[in-house]
Biotite code that builds the C-alpha atoms (Angstrom):
import biotite.structure as struc

atoms = struc.array([
    struc.Atom([-101.905, -94.597, 14.398], chain_id="A", res_id=1, res_name="MET", atom_name="CA", element="C"),
    struc.Atom([-100.659, -98.099, 14.725], chain_id="A", res_id=2, res_name="LYS", atom_name="CA", element="C"),
    struc.Atom([-97.881, -99.634, 12.897], chain_id="A", res_id=3, res_name="THR", atom_name="CA", element="C"),
    struc.Atom([-99.199, -100.598, 9.426], chain_id="A", res_id=4, res_name="PHE", atom_name="CA", element="C"),
    struc.Atom([-97.181, -103.590, 8.456], chain_id="A", res_id=5, res_name="PHE", atom_name="CA", element="C"),
    struc.Atom([-98.251, -106.067, 11.059], chain_id="A", res_id=6, res_name="LYS", atom_name="CA", element="C"),
    struc.Atom([-100.191, -108.799, 9.243], chain_id="A", res_id=7, res_name="LEU", atom_name="CA", element="C"),
    struc.Atom([-100.772, -112.345, 10.076], chain_id="A", res_id=8, res_name="ALA", atom_name="CA", element="C"),
    struc.Atom([-100.831, -114.154, 3.987], chain_id="A", res_id=9, res_name="VAL", atom_name="CA", element="C"),
    struc.Atom([-95.112, -119.794, -2.521], chain_id="A", res_id=10, res_name="LEU", atom_name="CA", element="C"),
    struc.Atom([-93.799, -122.470, -3.839], chain_id="A", res_id=11, res_name="ALA", atom_name="CA", element="C"),
    struc.Atom([-94.993, -125.116, -6.095], chain_id="A", res_id=12, res_name="SER", atom_name="CA", element="C"),
    struc.Atom([-93.789, -128.070, -8.224], chain_id="A", res_id=13, res_name="PHE", atom_name="CA", element="C"),
    struc.Atom([-94.842, -129.386, -11.624], chain_id="A", res_id=14, res_name="LEU", atom_name="CA", element="C"),
    struc.Atom([-94.558, -132.951, -12.741], chain_id="A", res_id=15, res_name="ILE", atom_name="CA", element="C"),
    struc.Atom([-93.133, -133.138, -16.217], chain_id="A", res_id=16, res_name="GLY", atom_name="CA", element="C"),
    struc.Atom([-93.462, -136.462, -18.338], chain_id="A", res_id=17, res_name="CYS", atom_name="CA", element="C"),
    struc.Atom([-91.349, -137.576, -21.288], chain_id="A", res_id=18, res_name="THR", atom_name="CA", element="C"),
    struc.Atom([-91.103, -140.868, -22.968], chain_id="A", res_id=19, res_name="ASN", atom_name="CA", element="C"),
    struc.Atom([-87.701, -142.629, -23.232], chain_id="A", res_id=20, res_name="THR", atom_name="CA", element="C"),
    struc.Atom([-86.954, -145.963, -25.105], chain_id="A", res_id=21, res_name="LYS", atom_name="CA", element="C"),
    struc.Atom([-84.729, -148.694, -23.686], chain_id="A", res_id=22, res_name="SER", atom_name="CA", element="C"),
    struc.Atom([-84.474, -152.239, -25.224], chain_id="A", res_id=23, res_name="ASP", atom_name="CA", element="C"),
    struc.Atom([-87.399, -151.492, -27.459], chain_id="A", res_id=24, res_name="ASN", atom_name="CA", element="C"),
    struc.Atom([-89.677, -150.668, -24.597], chain_id="A", res_id=25, res_name="SER", atom_name="CA", element="C"),
    struc.Atom([-91.288, -147.444, -23.690], chain_id="A", res_id=26, res_name="SER", atom_name="CA", element="C"),
    struc.Atom([-90.448, -146.107, -20.277], chain_id="A", res_id=27, res_name="VAL", atom_name="CA", element="C"),
    struc.Atom([-92.258, -143.184, -18.746], chain_id="A", res_id=28, res_name="LEU", atom_name="CA", element="C"),
    struc.Atom([-89.909, -140.896, -17.084], chain_id="A", res_id=29, res_name="LYS", atom_name="CA", element="C"),
    struc.Atom([-91.071, -138.339, -14.482], chain_id="A", res_id=30, res_name="PHE", atom_name="CA", element="C"),
    struc.Atom([-89.005, -135.220, -13.613], chain_id="A", res_id=31, res_name="GLU", atom_name="CA", element="C"),
    struc.Atom([-89.955, -132.899, -10.735], chain_id="A", res_id=32, res_name="THR", atom_name="CA", element="C"),
    struc.Atom([-89.541, -129.279, -11.451], chain_id="A", res_id=33, res_name="ILE", atom_name="CA", element="C"),
    struc.Atom([-89.907, -127.236, -8.356], chain_id="A", res_id=34, res_name="ARG", atom_name="CA", element="C"),
    struc.Atom([-90.845, -123.581, -9.025], chain_id="A", res_id=35, res_name="ASN", atom_name="CA", element="C"),
    struc.Atom([-89.858, -122.304, -5.771], chain_id="A", res_id=36, res_name="TYR", atom_name="CA", element="C"),
    struc.Atom([-86.699, -121.283, -4.005], chain_id="A", res_id=37, res_name="GLU", atom_name="CA", element="C"),
    struc.Atom([-85.768, -122.158, -0.476], chain_id="A", res_id=38, res_name="MET", atom_name="CA", element="C"),
    struc.Atom([-84.240, -118.889, 1.128], chain_id="A", res_id=39, res_name="ILE", atom_name="CA", element="C"),
    struc.Atom([-83.935, -119.575, 4.861], chain_id="A", res_id=40, res_name="SER", atom_name="CA", element="C"),
    struc.Atom([-84.374, -122.230, 7.585], chain_id="A", res_id=41, res_name="GLU", atom_name="CA", element="C"),
    struc.Atom([-84.614, -121.527, 11.298], chain_id="A", res_id=42, res_name="VAL", atom_name="CA", element="C"),
    struc.Atom([-84.293, -124.362, 13.967], chain_id="A", res_id=43, res_name="LYS", atom_name="CA", element="C"),
    struc.Atom([-84.871, -124.145, 17.669], chain_id="A", res_id=44, res_name="SER", atom_name="CA", element="C"),
    struc.Atom([-84.924, -126.864, 20.265], chain_id="A", res_id=45, res_name="GLU", atom_name="CA", element="C"),
    struc.Atom([-85.690, -127.364, 23.911], chain_id="A", res_id=46, res_name="THR", atom_name="CA", element="C"),
    struc.Atom([-86.192, -130.547, 25.852], chain_id="A", res_id=47, res_name="SER", atom_name="CA", element="C"),
    struc.Atom([-89.842, -130.670, 24.949], chain_id="A", res_id=48, res_name="ASN", atom_name="CA", element="C"),
    struc.Atom([-90.055, -129.067, 21.558], chain_id="A", res_id=49, res_name="LYS", atom_name="CA", element="C"),
    struc.Atom([-87.921, -129.164, 18.317], chain_id="A", res_id=50, res_name="ALA", atom_name="CA", element="C"),
    struc.Atom([-89.178, -126.399, 15.881], chain_id="A", res_id=51, res_name="GLN", atom_name="CA", element="C"),
    struc.Atom([-88.231, -126.178, 12.197], chain_id="A", res_id=52, res_name="LEU", atom_name="CA", element="C"),
    struc.Atom([-89.227, -123.179, 10.046], chain_id="A", res_id=53, res_name="ILE", atom_name="CA", element="C"),
    struc.Atom([-88.775, -123.134, 6.328], chain_id="A", res_id=54, res_name="GLU", atom_name="CA", element="C"),
    struc.Atom([-88.985, -119.946, 4.219], chain_id="A", res_id=55, res_name="TYR", atom_name="CA", element="C"),
    struc.Atom([-89.298, -120.089, 0.385], chain_id="A", res_id=56, res_name="ALA", atom_name="CA", element="C"),
    struc.Atom([-90.096, -117.802, -2.604], chain_id="A", res_id=57, res_name="VAL", atom_name="CA", element="C"),
    struc.Atom([-92.772, -118.858, -5.138], chain_id="A", res_id=58, res_name="TYR", atom_name="CA", element="C"),
    struc.Atom([-91.358, -118.643, -8.698], chain_id="A", res_id=59, res_name="LYS", atom_name="CA", element="C"),
    struc.Atom([-94.586, -119.233, -10.668], chain_id="A", res_id=60, res_name="ASP", atom_name="CA", element="C"),
    struc.Atom([-97.235, -116.969, -11.948], chain_id="A", res_id=61, res_name="THR", atom_name="CA", element="C"),
    struc.Atom([-100.272, -119.110, -11.072], chain_id="A", res_id=62, res_name="ILE", atom_name="CA", element="C"),
    struc.Atom([-101.604, -117.779, -7.834], chain_id="A", res_id=63, res_name="TYR", atom_name="CA", element="C"),
    struc.Atom([-104.463, -120.304, -7.024], chain_id="A", res_id=64, res_name="THR", atom_name="CA", element="C"),
    struc.Atom([-104.812, -122.006, -3.634], chain_id="A", res_id=65, res_name="LYS", atom_name="CA", element="C"),
    struc.Atom([-104.484, -125.469, -5.303], chain_id="A", res_id=66, res_name="ASP", atom_name="CA", element="C"),
    struc.Atom([-101.028, -124.513, -6.829], chain_id="A", res_id=67, res_name="ALA", atom_name="CA", element="C"),
    struc.Atom([-99.741, -122.895, -3.563], chain_id="A", res_id=68, res_name="LEU", atom_name="CA", element="C"),
    struc.Atom([-101.108, -125.862, -1.544], chain_id="A", res_id=69, res_name="ARG", atom_name="CA", element="C"),
    struc.Atom([-99.124, -128.109, -3.771], chain_id="A", res_id=70, res_name="ILE", atom_name="CA", element="C"),
    struc.Atom([-96.063, -126.103, -3.489], chain_id="A", res_id=71, res_name="ALA", atom_name="CA", element="C"),
    struc.Atom([-96.067, -125.618, 0.354], chain_id="A", res_id=72, res_name="ILE", atom_name="CA", element="C"),
    struc.Atom([-97.081, -129.394, 0.928], chain_id="A", res_id=73, res_name="MET", atom_name="CA", element="C"),
    struc.Atom([-93.914, -130.354, -1.177], chain_id="A", res_id=74, res_name="ASP", atom_name="CA", element="C"),
    struc.Atom([-91.688, -128.151, 1.002], chain_id="A", res_id=75, res_name="ILE", atom_name="CA", element="C"),
    struc.Atom([-93.276, -129.762, 4.066], chain_id="A", res_id=76, res_name="TYR", atom_name="CA", element="C"),
    struc.Atom([-92.905, -133.413, 2.747], chain_id="A", res_id=77, res_name="ASN", atom_name="CA", element="C"),
    struc.Atom([-89.286, -132.818, 1.897], chain_id="A", res_id=78, res_name="ILE", atom_name="CA", element="C"),
    struc.Atom([-88.342, -131.362, 5.389], chain_id="A", res_id=79, res_name="ASN", atom_name="CA", element="C"),
    struc.Atom([-90.780, -133.137, 7.865], chain_id="A", res_id=80, res_name="LYS", atom_name="CA", element="C"),
    struc.Atom([-88.330, -136.093, 8.495], chain_id="A", res_id=81, res_name="ASP", atom_name="CA", element="C"),
    struc.Atom([-85.124, -133.877, 8.489], chain_id="A", res_id=82, res_name="LYS", atom_name="CA", element="C"),
    struc.Atom([-82.562, -135.108, 11.207], chain_id="A", res_id=83, res_name="LYS", atom_name="CA", element="C"),
    struc.Atom([-81.635, -131.623, 12.291], chain_id="A", res_id=84, res_name="ALA", atom_name="CA", element="C"),
    struc.Atom([-81.840, -131.814, 16.186], chain_id="A", res_id=85, res_name="PHE", atom_name="CA", element="C"),
    struc.Atom([-79.835, -133.302, 18.975], chain_id="A", res_id=86, res_name="THR", atom_name="CA", element="C"),
    struc.Atom([-82.543, -134.098, 21.494], chain_id="A", res_id=87, res_name="LYS", atom_name="CA", element="C"),
    struc.Atom([-85.310, -135.228, 19.164], chain_id="A", res_id=88, res_name="HIS", atom_name="CA", element="C"),
    struc.Atom([-85.362, -137.537, 16.139], chain_id="A", res_id=89, res_name="ASP", atom_name="CA", element="C"),
    struc.Atom([-87.520, -135.107, 14.099], chain_id="A", res_id=90, res_name="ASN", atom_name="CA", element="C"),
    struc.Atom([-89.168, -131.792, 14.370], chain_id="A", res_id=91, res_name="ALA", atom_name="CA", element="C"),
    struc.Atom([-92.329, -131.601, 16.725], chain_id="A", res_id=92, res_name="THR", atom_name="CA", element="C"),
    struc.Atom([-93.477, -128.406, 15.091], chain_id="A", res_id=93, res_name="VAL", atom_name="CA", element="C"),
    struc.Atom([-92.937, -127.419, 11.392], chain_id="A", res_id=94, res_name="ILE", atom_name="CA", element="C"),
    struc.Atom([-93.815, -124.241, 9.705], chain_id="A", res_id=95, res_name="GLY", atom_name="CA", element="C"),
    struc.Atom([-93.453, -123.314, 6.155], chain_id="A", res_id=96, res_name="VAL", atom_name="CA", element="C"),
    struc.Atom([-93.898, -119.681, 4.900], chain_id="A", res_id=97, res_name="TYR", atom_name="CA", element="C"),
    struc.Atom([-94.236, -118.917, 1.161], chain_id="A", res_id=98, res_name="LEU", atom_name="CA", element="C"),
    struc.Atom([-93.581, -115.471, -0.150], chain_id="A", res_id=99, res_name="PHE", atom_name="CA", element="C"),
    struc.Atom([-94.039, -113.956, -3.648], chain_id="A", res_id=100, res_name="THR", atom_name="CA", element="C"),
    struc.Atom([-90.375, -112.453, -3.772], chain_id="A", res_id=101, res_name="SER", atom_name="CA", element="C"),
    struc.Atom([-87.324, -112.095, -1.701], chain_id="A", res_id=102, res_name="LYS", atom_name="CA", element="C"),
    struc.Atom([-88.374, -108.496, -1.080], chain_id="A", res_id=103, res_name="GLU", atom_name="CA", element="C"),
    struc.Atom([-91.630, -109.581, 0.433], chain_id="A", res_id=104, res_name="ALA", atom_name="CA", element="C"),
    struc.Atom([-89.664, -111.965, 2.684], chain_id="A", res_id=105, res_name="PHE", atom_name="CA", element="C"),
    struc.Atom([-88.002, -108.862, 4.263], chain_id="A", res_id=106, res_name="ASN", atom_name="CA", element="C"),
    struc.Atom([-91.441, -108.564, 6.044], chain_id="A", res_id=107, res_name="ASP", atom_name="CA", element="C"),
    struc.Atom([-92.018, -111.940, 7.545], chain_id="A", res_id=108, res_name="LYS", atom_name="CA", element="C"),
    struc.Atom([-95.803, -111.122, 7.893], chain_id="A", res_id=109, res_name="ALA", atom_name="CA", element="C"),
    struc.Atom([-96.138, -110.571, 4.166], chain_id="A", res_id=110, res_name="ASN", atom_name="CA", element="C"),
    struc.Atom([-96.536, -114.370, 3.237], chain_id="A", res_id=111, res_name="TRP", atom_name="CA", element="C"),
    struc.Atom([-98.952, -115.563, 0.607], chain_id="A", res_id=112, res_name="ILE", atom_name="CA", element="C"),
    struc.Atom([-99.384, -119.089, 2.088], chain_id="A", res_id=113, res_name="ALA", atom_name="CA", element="C"),
    struc.Atom([-98.379, -120.534, 5.534], chain_id="A", res_id=114, res_name="MET", atom_name="CA", element="C"),
    struc.Atom([-98.349, -124.179, 6.792], chain_id="A", res_id=115, res_name="LEU", atom_name="CA", element="C"),
    struc.Atom([-98.077, -125.156, 10.481], chain_id="A", res_id=116, res_name="ILE", atom_name="CA", element="C"),
    struc.Atom([-97.918, -128.727, 11.836], chain_id="A", res_id=117, res_name="LYS", atom_name="CA", element="C"),
    struc.Atom([-98.175, -129.139, 15.567], chain_id="A", res_id=118, res_name="ARG", atom_name="CA", element="C"),
    struc.Atom([-97.971, -132.366, 17.564], chain_id="A", res_id=119, res_name="PRO", atom_name="CA", element="C"),
    struc.Atom([-101.760, -132.307, 18.021], chain_id="A", res_id=120, res_name="GLY", atom_name="CA", element="C"),
    struc.Atom([-102.473, -132.131, 14.422], chain_id="A", res_id=121, res_name="ASN", atom_name="CA", element="C"),
    struc.Atom([-103.250, -135.174, 12.391], chain_id="A", res_id=122, res_name="ALA", atom_name="CA", element="C"),
    struc.Atom([-102.523, -133.208, 9.100], chain_id="A", res_id=123, res_name="GLU", atom_name="CA", element="C"),
    struc.Atom([-100.631, -129.737, 8.702], chain_id="A", res_id=124, res_name="PRO", atom_name="CA", element="C"),
    struc.Atom([-102.845, -126.721, 8.567], chain_id="A", res_id=125, res_name="GLU", atom_name="CA", element="C"),
    struc.Atom([-102.479, -124.531, 5.377], chain_id="A", res_id=126, res_name="VAL", atom_name="CA", element="C"),
    struc.Atom([-103.523, -120.759, 5.544], chain_id="A", res_id=127, res_name="THR", atom_name="CA", element="C"),
    struc.Atom([-103.783, -118.353, 2.664], chain_id="A", res_id=128, res_name="PHE", atom_name="CA", element="C"),
    struc.Atom([-103.489, -114.651, 2.237], chain_id="A", res_id=129, res_name="ASN", atom_name="CA", element="C"),
    struc.Atom([-106.837, -114.359, 0.244], chain_id="A", res_id=130, res_name="ASN", atom_name="CA", element="C"),
    struc.Atom([-106.535, -110.701, -0.357], chain_id="A", res_id=131, res_name="PHE", atom_name="CA", element="C"),
    struc.Atom([-102.970, -111.207, -1.911], chain_id="A", res_id=132, res_name="LYS", atom_name="CA", element="C"),
    struc.Atom([-104.071, -114.163, -3.917], chain_id="A", res_id=133, res_name="ILE", atom_name="CA", element="C"),
    struc.Atom([-106.923, -112.259, -5.404], chain_id="A", res_id=134, res_name="SER", atom_name="CA", element="C"),
    struc.Atom([-104.899, -109.319, -6.190], chain_id="A", res_id=135, res_name="ALA", atom_name="CA", element="C"),
    struc.Atom([-102.191, -111.112, -8.003], chain_id="A", res_id=136, res_name="LEU", atom_name="CA", element="C"),
    struc.Atom([-104.635, -113.525, -9.679], chain_id="A", res_id=137, res_name="GLY", atom_name="CA", element="C"),
    struc.Atom([-106.528, -110.687, -11.213], chain_id="A", res_id=138, res_name="ASN", atom_name="CA", element="C"),
    struc.Atom([-103.497, -108.768, -12.599], chain_id="A", res_id=139, res_name="VAL", atom_name="CA", element="C"),
    struc.Atom([-103.921, -110.068, -16.116], chain_id="A", res_id=140, res_name="ASP", atom_name="CA", element="C"),
    struc.Atom([-107.723, -109.995, -16.304], chain_id="A", res_id=141, res_name="ASN", atom_name="CA", element="C"),
    struc.Atom([-109.219, -107.645, -18.818], chain_id="A", res_id=142, res_name="LYS", atom_name="CA", element="C"),
    struc.Atom([-112.177, -106.959, -16.540], chain_id="A", res_id=143, res_name="VAL", atom_name="CA", element="C"),
    struc.Atom([-110.983, -104.837, -13.684], chain_id="A", res_id=144, res_name="LYS", atom_name="CA", element="C"),
    struc.Atom([-112.169, -105.569, -10.100], chain_id="A", res_id=145, res_name="SER", atom_name="CA", element="C"),
    struc.Atom([-113.160, -102.855, -7.645], chain_id="A", res_id=146, res_name="ALA", atom_name="CA", element="C"),
    struc.Atom([-109.845, -103.216, -5.897], chain_id="A", res_id=147, res_name="ASP", atom_name="CA", element="C"),
    struc.Atom([-107.913, -102.849, -9.155], chain_id="A", res_id=148, res_name="GLU", atom_name="CA", element="C"),
    struc.Atom([-109.841, -99.627, -9.854], chain_id="A", res_id=149, res_name="ILE", atom_name="CA", element="C"),
    struc.Atom([-109.059, -98.241, -6.378], chain_id="A", res_id=150, res_name="GLU", atom_name="CA", element="C"),
    struc.Atom([-105.360, -99.256, -6.879], chain_id="A", res_id=151, res_name="LEU", atom_name="CA", element="C"),
    struc.Atom([-105.226, -97.337, -10.099], chain_id="A", res_id=152, res_name="GLU", atom_name="CA", element="C"),
    struc.Atom([-106.494, -94.356, -8.311], chain_id="A", res_id=153, res_name="LYS", atom_name="CA", element="C"),
    struc.Atom([-104.076, -94.689, -5.524], chain_id="A", res_id=154, res_name="LEU", atom_name="CA", element="C"),
    struc.Atom([-101.188, -95.064, -7.953], chain_id="A", res_id=155, res_name="LYS", atom_name="CA", element="C"),
    struc.Atom([-102.318, -91.877, -9.791], chain_id="A", res_id=156, res_name="ALA", atom_name="CA", element="C"),
    struc.Atom([-102.667, -90.042, -6.463], chain_id="A", res_id=157, res_name="TYR", atom_name="CA", element="C"),
    struc.Atom([-99.074, -90.952, -5.386], chain_id="A", res_id=158, res_name="LEU", atom_name="CA", element="C"),
    struc.Atom([-97.589, -90.282, -8.919], chain_id="A", res_id=159, res_name="LYS", atom_name="CA", element="C"),
    struc.Atom([-98.827, -86.646, -8.695], chain_id="A", res_id=160, res_name="GLU", atom_name="CA", element="C"),
    struc.Atom([-96.653, -86.297, -5.491], chain_id="A", res_id=161, res_name="ARG", atom_name="CA", element="C"),
    struc.Atom([-93.584, -88.092, -7.144], chain_id="A", res_id=162, res_name="GLY", atom_name="CA", element="C"),
    struc.Atom([-94.176, -91.282, -5.224], chain_id="A", res_id=163, res_name="LEU", atom_name="CA", element="C"),
    struc.Atom([-94.415, -95.036, -6.340], chain_id="A", res_id=164, res_name="GLU", atom_name="CA", element="C"),
    struc.Atom([-96.638, -97.485, -4.381], chain_id="A", res_id=165, res_name="LEU", atom_name="CA", element="C"),
    struc.Atom([-94.131, -100.187, -3.674], chain_id="A", res_id=166, res_name="CYS", atom_name="CA", element="C"),
    struc.Atom([-91.113, -98.036, -3.110], chain_id="A", res_id=167, res_name="ALA", atom_name="CA", element="C"),
    struc.Atom([-93.089, -95.744, -0.740], chain_id="A", res_id=168, res_name="PHE", atom_name="CA", element="C"),
    struc.Atom([-94.306, -98.728, 1.141], chain_id="A", res_id=169, res_name="ALA", atom_name="CA", element="C"),
    struc.Atom([-90.627, -99.858, 1.710], chain_id="A", res_id=170, res_name="GLU", atom_name="CA", element="C"),
    struc.Atom([-89.818, -96.352, 2.872], chain_id="A", res_id=171, res_name="THR", atom_name="CA", element="C"),
    struc.Atom([-92.705, -96.708, 5.558], chain_id="A", res_id=172, res_name="LEU", atom_name="CA", element="C"),
    struc.Atom([-91.398, -100.144, 6.640], chain_id="A", res_id=173, res_name="LYS", atom_name="CA", element="C"),
    struc.Atom([-87.890, -98.677, 7.109], chain_id="A", res_id=174, res_name="LYS", atom_name="CA", element="C"),
    struc.Atom([-89.126, -95.717, 9.100], chain_id="A", res_id=175, res_name="ILE", atom_name="CA", element="C"),
    struc.Atom([-91.196, -98.071, 11.318], chain_id="A", res_id=176, res_name="GLU", atom_name="CA", element="C"),
    struc.Atom([-88.086, -100.204, 11.826], chain_id="A", res_id=177, res_name="LEU", atom_name="CA", element="C"),
    struc.Atom([-85.897, -97.321, 12.684], chain_id="A", res_id=178, res_name="ASP", atom_name="CA", element="C"),
    struc.Atom([-88.355, -96.151, 15.278], chain_id="A", res_id=179, res_name="ASN", atom_name="CA", element="C"),
    struc.Atom([-88.358, -99.597, 16.921], chain_id="A", res_id=180, res_name="ILE", atom_name="CA", element="C"),
    struc.Atom([-84.635, -99.572, 17.045], chain_id="A", res_id=181, res_name="HIS", atom_name="CA", element="C"),
    struc.Atom([-84.689, -96.111, 18.782], chain_id="A", res_id=182, res_name="LYS", atom_name="CA", element="C"),
    struc.Atom([-87.143, -97.491, 21.282], chain_id="A", res_id=183, res_name="ALA", atom_name="CA", element="C"),
    struc.Atom([-84.999, -100.480, 21.722], chain_id="A", res_id=184, res_name="ASP", atom_name="CA", element="C"),
    struc.Atom([-81.945, -98.492, 22.567], chain_id="A", res_id=185, res_name="HIS", atom_name="CA", element="C"),
    struc.Atom([-83.846, -96.310, 25.168], chain_id="A", res_id=186, res_name="LYS", atom_name="CA", element="C"),
    struc.Atom([-86.056, -99.152, 26.663], chain_id="A", res_id=187, res_name="TYR", atom_name="CA", element="C"),
    struc.Atom([-84.035, -102.416, 26.078], chain_id="A", res_id=188, res_name="PRO", atom_name="CA", element="C"),
    struc.Atom([-86.322, -104.348, 28.298], chain_id="A", res_id=189, res_name="ASP", atom_name="CA", element="C"),
    struc.Atom([-89.334, -103.477, 26.117], chain_id="A", res_id=190, res_name="TYR", atom_name="CA", element="C"),
    struc.Atom([-92.631, -103.233, 28.155], chain_id="A", res_id=191, res_name="GLY", atom_name="CA", element="C"),
    struc.Atom([-95.147, -100.491, 27.950], chain_id="A", res_id=192, res_name="ASP", atom_name="CA", element="C"),
    struc.Atom([-92.796, -97.419, 27.676], chain_id="A", res_id=193, res_name="LYS", atom_name="CA", element="C"),
    struc.Atom([-91.201, -99.136, 24.786], chain_id="A", res_id=194, res_name="HIS", atom_name="CA", element="C"),
    struc.Atom([-94.507, -99.559, 22.951], chain_id="A", res_id=195, res_name="MET", atom_name="CA", element="C"),
    struc.Atom([-95.526, -95.996, 23.787], chain_id="A", res_id=196, res_name="ALA", atom_name="CA", element="C"),
    struc.Atom([-92.270, -94.635, 22.382], chain_id="A", res_id=197, res_name="MET", atom_name="CA", element="C"),
    struc.Atom([-92.843, -96.632, 19.169], chain_id="A", res_id=198, res_name="VAL", atom_name="CA", element="C"),
    struc.Atom([-96.369, -95.332, 18.831], chain_id="A", res_id=199, res_name="ASP", atom_name="CA", element="C"),
    struc.Atom([-95.206, -91.675, 19.505], chain_id="A", res_id=200, res_name="ARG", atom_name="CA", element="C"),
    struc.Atom([-92.372, -91.880, 17.038], chain_id="A", res_id=201, res_name="LEU", atom_name="CA", element="C"),
    struc.Atom([-94.488, -93.476, 14.367], chain_id="A", res_id=202, res_name="ASP", atom_name="CA", element="C"),
    struc.Atom([-97.279, -90.865, 14.713], chain_id="A", res_id=203, res_name="ALA", atom_name="CA", element="C"),
    struc.Atom([-94.642, -88.128, 14.407], chain_id="A", res_id=204, res_name="GLN", atom_name="CA", element="C"),
    struc.Atom([-93.169, -89.759, 11.235], chain_id="A", res_id=205, res_name="SER", atom_name="CA", element="C"),
    struc.Atom([-96.619, -90.033, 9.723], chain_id="A", res_id=206, res_name="TYR", atom_name="CA", element="C"),
    struc.Atom([-97.371, -86.389, 10.410], chain_id="A", res_id=207, res_name="ARG", atom_name="CA", element="C"),
    struc.Atom([-94.140, -85.294, 8.693], chain_id="A", res_id=208, res_name="GLU", atom_name="CA", element="C"),
    struc.Atom([-94.722, -87.580, 5.586], chain_id="A", res_id=209, res_name="LEU", atom_name="CA", element="C"),
    struc.Atom([-98.393, -86.316, 5.189], chain_id="A", res_id=210, res_name="ARG", atom_name="CA", element="C"),
    struc.Atom([-97.127, -82.657, 5.364], chain_id="A", res_id=211, res_name="LYS", atom_name="CA", element="C"),
    struc.Atom([-94.138, -83.333, 3.008], chain_id="A", res_id=212, res_name="LYS", atom_name="CA", element="C"),
    struc.Atom([-96.202, -85.045, 0.342], chain_id="A", res_id=213, res_name="TYR", atom_name="CA", element="C"),
    struc.Atom([-99.605, -83.373, 1.027], chain_id="A", res_id=214, res_name="LYS", atom_name="CA", element="C"),
    struc.Atom([-101.205, -86.725, 1.819], chain_id="A", res_id=215, res_name="LEU", atom_name="CA", element="C"),
    struc.Atom([-104.696, -87.211, 3.062], chain_id="A", res_id=216, res_name="SER", atom_name="CA", element="C"),
    struc.Atom([-105.102, -88.611, 6.559], chain_id="A", res_id=217, res_name="GLU", atom_name="CA", element="C"),
    struc.Atom([-105.962, -92.237, 5.668], chain_id="A", res_id=218, res_name="ASP", atom_name="CA", element="C"),
    struc.Atom([-103.563, -92.444, 2.685], chain_id="A", res_id=219, res_name="MET", atom_name="CA", element="C"),
    struc.Atom([-100.574, -94.059, 4.522], chain_id="A", res_id=220, res_name="LEU", atom_name="CA", element="C"),
    struc.Atom([-103.120, -96.854, 5.596], chain_id="A", res_id=221, res_name="GLY", atom_name="CA", element="C"),
    struc.Atom([-104.198, -97.317, 1.944], chain_id="A", res_id=222, res_name="GLU", atom_name="CA", element="C"),
    struc.Atom([-100.746, -97.673, 0.827], chain_id="A", res_id=223, res_name="VAL", atom_name="CA", element="C"),
    struc.Atom([-99.986, -100.374, 3.456], chain_id="A", res_id=224, res_name="ALA", atom_name="CA", element="C"),
    struc.Atom([-102.998, -102.202, 2.575], chain_id="A", res_id=225, res_name="VAL", atom_name="CA", element="C"),
    struc.Atom([-102.446, -102.234, -1.178], chain_id="A", res_id=226, res_name="PHE", atom_name="CA", element="C"),
    struc.Atom([-98.692, -102.865, -1.031], chain_id="A", res_id=227, res_name="ALA", atom_name="CA", element="C"),
    struc.Atom([-99.329, -105.982, 1.093], chain_id="A", res_id=228, res_name="MET", atom_name="CA", element="C"),
    struc.Atom([-101.354, -107.488, -1.719], chain_id="A", res_id=229, res_name="SER", atom_name="CA", element="C"),
    struc.Atom([-99.954, -105.982, -4.860], chain_id="A", res_id=230, res_name="TYR", atom_name="CA", element="C"),
    struc.Atom([-96.285, -105.562, -4.298], chain_id="A", res_id=231, res_name="CYS", atom_name="CA", element="C"),
    struc.Atom([-94.389, -108.775, -4.868], chain_id="A", res_id=232, res_name="LYS", atom_name="CA", element="C"),
])
């Protein structure tokens, strides 16, 4: 069984408007309220490339592509001309990753929206995690989707075994990371033997979990898939 948490899918701003008076004239005052939090920045540079990666957490509850696009473009526009390099005036490659929480950020593949601007792009490309957007956007709907019904079944199944979806998903991630570290120690040069050891350790860990909690064969996969979308 392959590692589950390898998936390659927030921030937004609102414009507020208030009237202020000065010298008997009405002045329109605009305030930018950014409902995201910047949490990390990674810079790398060579003679040919300057790469800037920005990571942020979305602080709003509106999970639409329009809202997420506004947010991620705001982050891009703020940082695209940043003077952060020694060999280049500006970044030649810019990436922005938006997450639903700091916990989600712990797994860099668990973004809800991603932006990339390469030298050959006239405009930055924005990609969305459609499954995650759909899941979070339907949380408050009275009419349950097929996925929400399956989610309820999964949660009930886990509850009978003393497990909670998001906490159990974090346990799986930790086990997989520990297995990678074990393989790193034995095969520091990576390669095929490193990958084979990780797969072997993962398979053993999954067997032990299924036996301990009396889980069905495909249940760990379901936990991974639903956690990616429904766990913030």
